[in-house]
N, C-alpha and C positions, 0 to 999 in steps of 0.2 A: 643378540636379540631372536625369540620367533618368531616367526612370519607366518602368515597365512594367506592363500593365492584366492582372488576369484576373476572372474571375468571384466565386470565393470565396479569402479567404487564411486559411489556417492557421497559427497563431503555437504551436509546441511539437508535438513529433514523437513522446510519449508516447502509453500505453496511449490515455487520451480523444482526441487529438489523430489519432494516427493510425485509429481508428477514426471521427472526422467526414471526413476527406481522404480516406481510399480509398471510402469507401460512397457518399461525394458524387461523385466521380471516376466510379465505376462505375453510380451511377444512368441512367438511360433518356437522358436529355437531355445528357449528359456535359459538363457545367459545365467552363472553364479554373479547376483549383484548383491554386493553391501552397500549398505546405506549406514552413515555414522552420522549419529547426534551428538552435539556437545554438553547438553541438558538432560531432563529427564524424560521416560515416557510420557507423564503426565496424563494418567489414566482417569483423575477423577473426575466425576459425569458432572461436578456441583458449579465447577470452571466454564459450562458449556451453558448454561441458564442464560434465555433470552434476554432478559429485564437488566440483566448484571454484567451484561458483554462490557460497559462501561469501564468495571472497576476490575478485571482480569488484570489486566498490565502493574497490578499494584502490589500481586503476587510477588515476591523479589525471589522465589524460587525459580519463575518464569522469564524472567527479565534479564537479558542483560545488564541493565541499568545505568545507561552510555548517556553522556553528554557533552555538548558540545565546547569547541577551546571558548574563552568568554567572546561575546560578538561586539564588533566595533560600534555597529551602527543598531545597537540594539542595548547601550546602555551596558556594555559590558556582561552581562547576563550568559551562563551557563543555559543552555536549555536541555530538555531534556529530548532524550535522541534512543527510545526504548527499541530493542529488540527482543522478539522472544527466543526464550533458553528453553526447548522441550519439542517433544515431537508436533509437528505441526507449523514450529517455527513463528512467527509472529503472526500468522492466521490461528494461533491459538491465546491471540493476547489484544487484536486490534479491537473497532469496533463494530465489525461488523456488517460493514459496507461491503457490497460487490457493484461493482460497474467498471464496464468494459473499455469506454473512454470513446474518444472519434474518433469514425473512418480513414479520417486525415491524418491522424496519429501513425497510422500504419500505412495508410500510403506514403507517408514522408520514410519512414523507417523503411519500407523497400526502395525506397527513389535513394537514400543516403547508401545503403550498402550494394543496392543493384542488383538486386533480386528479389521478384516476387514471392518467394517463400512468406513474405513478412507482411503481405499488403489486407487490405481489410479484409478481400473476400477470400484469402487463404485462411487468417486468424480467426476470420467468424466463425469459419466451419469447425475450425477446433476449440471455440470460446462454446459452440454448444454441444459438440463431441462432449465435454467434460462435466455439462450441470446437467441435472431435472431441474428444471424450473417452475415454479406454484404459482400461476397468476391469478391465481383466484381470489376476487376480491365478495365477500360473502353478503357485506350489505347492499342492494338496491342502489340505494341512495348514494353511495360511495364509489359504484361504477363508471363515473363520468369522471374519477380522477386517476382512470390508468388504462390503456386496452393493447397492452403490450398482444404483437401478432405471434402466431407461434411458428411460423418461418425466421421470428429473429431470437429462436430460443430453441434450446434441448430439452429431450424427456428421457435419456437413459445414461446420464454418468453419474457417477460417484457423488457431485457435489450439488448438496439439495440448497436451494435458495429461491428467493421470492419475497412477497410481503408477509407480513404478519397479519394473522387470521381476526387479531381484536385492535381495533385503536383507541387512543386516548380522545377523549370528544373533542379537543378544541383543535385536531390536526385540520378537517376539514375548516375549523373556521379560519384558522391560517390561511391555508388552501387559496381560499374564496376572497379573503383580504389584499391575498397578492396578487390573485388575479386582476383585482379591479383597482390595484395602484398602477396596472400596466407589465404585469412580468407574463409573457406568454407563457400556454401550458404545455408539457410533453407528456406523454401517454406511458412512454416507454423509453426510457436515458441509455438504454442497454441496446437500443436500435444501429448505434451507429452515428447516431446525431444526438449530443447531448443536449441541446440548445432549449431551456426551458424547464418550468418548474415540473416538478417528478415526483410519483411515489419512491424513496427510497426505495432500491432490492437489498435483500439484506443476505448477508453469508447465514441465512437461518431456515432450518426443518423443523416442522412440528414445535417450534418454541424451542431448539435445540441447537446451539451454536455447529456451523459446519467449517469445518479447518482441513487443513489438508494432512491431518492424519486419516481421514476418511479416504483417503485412495491408497494408502496401503493396508487399510483392515483386513479387505479379505485378496490379499496378495499371495504367488504362491509360495512355496518351500523354498523356490530358489532365491526368494528375497531373504536377506538377511540385515536383522535392523539390532543396531546396538549406541543405548545409552551413554551417558557420562562419556562420550568419546572426542572427546576435542584435537582436530587436527592440528599439529603443531606447522608441521612441510613436509611438501610432496617430496617424495624421494626419487631423484632424476638420476638417471645417469647416460653421458654423453648428452644427448640432446632429446631425452625421449622419457617421459614419464612410465616410472614403472611401480608407482603406489603410492600411498601415504603414510605417514608418521604420528602415533596418537600417543601419546603416556607413556611413553617407549615401548610401544609397541610397532612392529613393521606390518601392512597391509598393501599385499601386490597385486597390481591388476595388468592380465594378461591383454588388455584389448585398450580400454579408457580409465583415465581417472577425470571424473568431473565435477569441477567446485561449482556448490550452488548455497553459501552462507552469506549470500546478502552482499549488497554495496558498502558494508563497514570491514566487514570481516573476511568475506574473498581476496581485495588487495594485500590484507596482510599477511594471510598464507602464502600469495604467491611471494612479496616482499622476502617474507621469510625465508622462501625456498630459495632466495636470488635471483627471481625475477621481478623487476621493478627500474626504477631511476635508477641511475649508478650514482649518483649523486647522493642519495638517501641509502642507497646499501652500502657505499662508501660510510658512509658517516657512520653506521654501526658496526662496521666490520663484517656485514655480510656477505659472504662468496657469492662472488657473481657469476650468474649459467648465461642470462640472459638482459641484454640492457633493452628494457622498455618503458619509455620516457610517461607514456601514457597510463599506465595502472598508479590510482589515487588520485587521478586528475577527473575532472569533468562532472565534480558531485553537484548534483541538481534535486530540490524539495520544494514542495510547497509547503509555505508559511501560512498562518492563516491567525485570526482572533476574533474574539467573541464581544456582544451585546447582548445586555439583560435588561430586561423589563417585568417588571410586575404586574400581573394581569387581576380581572376580576376574578375574585375564587369561583362565583358560579358557572363559569367556561369549561372548569374542568372537575376532577375527582381526583386528583393528586394529594389533598389533603387528609382525604379520609384515609387513604392509603398509608404514606407515608409516614403519616402522624402516630399509626396504630399498629406498634410491633406485633401484636395478638395476629393482625389483619396480615403482615408481612411472611408471620412464620406459616401459618395456612394456610396461603397461597405457595411456601417453598414444600410443603407436603401437597398439594393438589400436582406442582410442577413434576414433582418427585415422580406421583404415581401417572401424568398421563402427558406432561409437557403441556399444560395448558391453565388457563387462569391471569389473575393479575401479573404473575412474574413472565406473563406471555403477552403483557399488555401494553404497561407499563414500559413508556422509553423503547419500545421494540419498534415501532412503523413512524419514521420520522419524515419530512419532505426534505426534497435536496433538487437543486437544479444550477443549471449552467446558463451565463450569460455573455452576450459583449456590450460594450461598452463605447457607446458615440464618443463619449468626453475623452476617454483614454486614445482612443484611436485619432481624434482632433487634436492630441496633446503635442508639445513640442519635443516631448520624450521620445512619442512615438514613432514620430517625422525623424528622429535623429537614429532609430536603429534601422541595421544594415537592409536594404528593400529584401532579399530574402526572406527575412525575418516579418518584415509588413506584409510581405506577400503570404506569407503562412497563419500569420496572426486574422488574418482578413478572408482564409476559406471560410467555406460555409458551417463546419459543423466543428469549427476551433474557437473555443469561447476565451475567456480573459479572465474569470473569476466564477467561482462556487458557491452558492447563499446553503446553508444547512440549517434547517428550521426544528425546535424541539430539543436540541441536546440535553441530557439529564444531569448537569452540572453537579447539582446535590450527591449525586452521587460518589463524584470526586472529591469534592468540598463540602461534607458535613454541616462543618463551622459555621458556613457562613450563612443556613437557611434556619428557619423556624415555621416561616410561611414556603408551601411547594408551590404555590400559583404564580409561576412566573414561566418568561419563555425565552430561551438562551438562544441568540442565533447566531451562528460563525460565518465568518467569511472566509475565503481561502483563495491567494493567489493564483492563478492558472500560470502556464508558462513564463516562470521567471527567468531575467536574462540575468541575475548573479551566478554565477559560478563558482564552487566550492572546491575542497582538496580534503581528501585523508594522508597522513604520513606516518612513518615511522614514530614512535616518542623513544623505544628503548629497543635492543638487540633480544627481548627476552618475546620469543613467542606467544605467551601466555598473556604479556599487557595489552588491552588494545590499543587501535589507533588512536591518535589526535584526529579529530571530526571539525574541520570547518567551512561551513557553508553558506558559508558570508551574505547571512542576510540581511537584504536593504542595501548591496555596496550599491547597486546600481539605479542610477537615476530613476528607468524607468518604471523598475520595480518601486521604488517610492511614490512614484506618479500614480501610477496603477493602485496600488494601496487605498493612496488616500481618495482618489474616485471612487472604489468599491463599495467602501466603508460610507461614504459620503451618500450613495445611494441606497445604501443598508438603512441610514437614520431616516431619508426621506419613506423607504417605503413602511416605515415604523410609523413617522406623521400622520398618513393619509389616514382619512378619517375610517375608513372601513376595517383597520387595525388599531387605529388610536384610539376608538370608543371605548375598547376592554382594557384599555393599560392605565395602572396607576402611577406609578415611577419609575424611571430609567434607573437601575442601579449599577449595571458596567456598561462605561462610555465615556468617549471623550469629554472633556472641561466645553466645546464647542464644534459648531461644522467648518470652523475654518483649516483651511491646510498644514498650520502648525499641530495644532490640537490636536489633530485626526495622525498626524503622523509621529506626536508625542506618544499617542494612545499606544500605536504599533510598536513605536519602541520598548514600550514599556511590558506590556503586554503578550506581543508573536510568540506563536508555539511553532514548532514541526507538526506537520501531517505524520511525522514517518515515512514520508514516500519518498527515500534517500533512491537517486537512480545514477545510474553513469559512471563509474570509478573504475572499471573496465571496458569501456566504450567498444562495442562494436564497430567495423568498417573497413571502409575499404584498405588493400597491404598498401602502404607506402603513408595511408594518413597519418600525421603526426599527433592527432588524436587520440586514436585507435589503436587498442591492444589483442580485438579476436577479429576472426575473420568471418565471413556470413554462416561457416559452418561450426559454428563455438567456437575454433580452432584460437589458442593462447597463439601468437605470433612467436614462431622461433624454438619453439619445443613440440616434441611430435608427444599424440594419444595423452596432450592434458586440454580440457575443453573447461569452458565455464558458461552454465546456465542460472543466471538470478539476474534480479534486476541490476546487477550492476553493469551489463552487458549494452544495457537496453540504449538505443542512441536518441530516445525521443522522451520526455519525460513527459506520459501521455494524462489527458486531462481526464483523471479518474483517480481514486484510492485505489492504488495500483498493487492490492494482495491480487488482483484476478489478471493484470498483466502478467505479473509472478508467475500464475499457475501456465499462461499459453505460452510464455516464455520455455516452460520445463518443457512442456508441452510439443512446442516447436521442435527442440534440440531434440526430443525422444525421436521424431517425425526423421530426422535427420540421421540419427545414427542405425536405425532402423533400416533404413536404408542403404546405407553406408556396407553395413555388415552382414546383411539379406537377411537380416532376424526372421523376417516375418514371410520365411520361406518354408 
């Protein structure tokens, strides 16, 4: 087999992988970096339309199309577990939400691994370096909904994020109604404290979706990108990683191999390289390089479900647009010209907020949690759940709709206590793992889902909201515990926030697979930088955490190899 040699090899071109590869290549010493991606280059700009970012995941060439194993507590359903398969990774197919989470998430991460590198102060500085934030709100009457502080945001990074320039007319109505119903307002959910109802910050700039590809598009020539190059295994000599194998070709790394293939695929590469739980490897006759029981364990994810009500058509103008193919076609031409128009307005600015629940905190299920978990959930910035308003469900399920005057609300469970796993299903490294998140397995999760959905129902019953509601289309049969839980079992989805399957921790911890320098225990020159190592499922939509994880790993590597000199 012919081989090619580089200083660093990065596997996976999602947010973390692109952050690592681009920053290494741009460092002062200019090391030779190879970035390998299993999918395509994805150069089609039409996949970056802001208003269509809710359906990009339906492009089969851009999505691995994974599903979970049948979920015992969800009526045996196999649940979509989408992952991006292109340059940009899942940032190219997600819903364009850019949220950083709670400052207490990162302080807990730092405490768990014993390293201030991961505390909020240091992580926030990296978030700011990654972004160029546009916090402008064009209409004066809307400025009361958002007031981000410049000290909490960056203005020189490659990731363009911010608010949409134009909003649908019913967004202020909903934000006002929820405030009258008792929800506190938050003028910037990316300040480190997400508690309260906010304007969602989007990974969109001037009507165009921002993806991890934006980090590498201006990279120097010492960064080599290869598409259609899935990695089957790491090449290990003795106990040292020296390269990777992809499609029968070998690529060698003189310094480090960094795996950034995500929580579902990084553990697969490790296990097929002989690194993982010895029982799993033995079952499929994979030669054992290092017994590391934590690989594949610790899977966490945010489950969600929805509530949909039809609304007074006079509160919005969606029918005039979505019932008119000619209007949609003309809007596409306008977007292609300058990124403006209806495709930068409809479905482009949502409301979202994170909340605590006194009912959850008072429940027996909460009181039975370990004291340390209760203490964490009681911290100032740590929410129990998230509400998102304005989800354009008709784009994903057009057969359901003829009238587009509706509001779809989503509720996401934060800090779930159910813990899943990923495991081998064969000895073929091209076969996906088996993904079992164990949704709703833990009693706390079931109680929290019941109480959060009941609160959502109460919000929509408040007169300020209910005055424009015509009917409930998607919702439980009643507000009873039994009916709400049954609704979750029938309708729960994954937020695709998979985390923790190659968990970072202190050496000797049974649940840890990498150390605080991202090094895989027991193997030299092999690191992991993606959501699989994050020891805390952050209270956000996790693409931002993936970016900052890659940026943090790069800081560690640049310092260790003196690449900035």
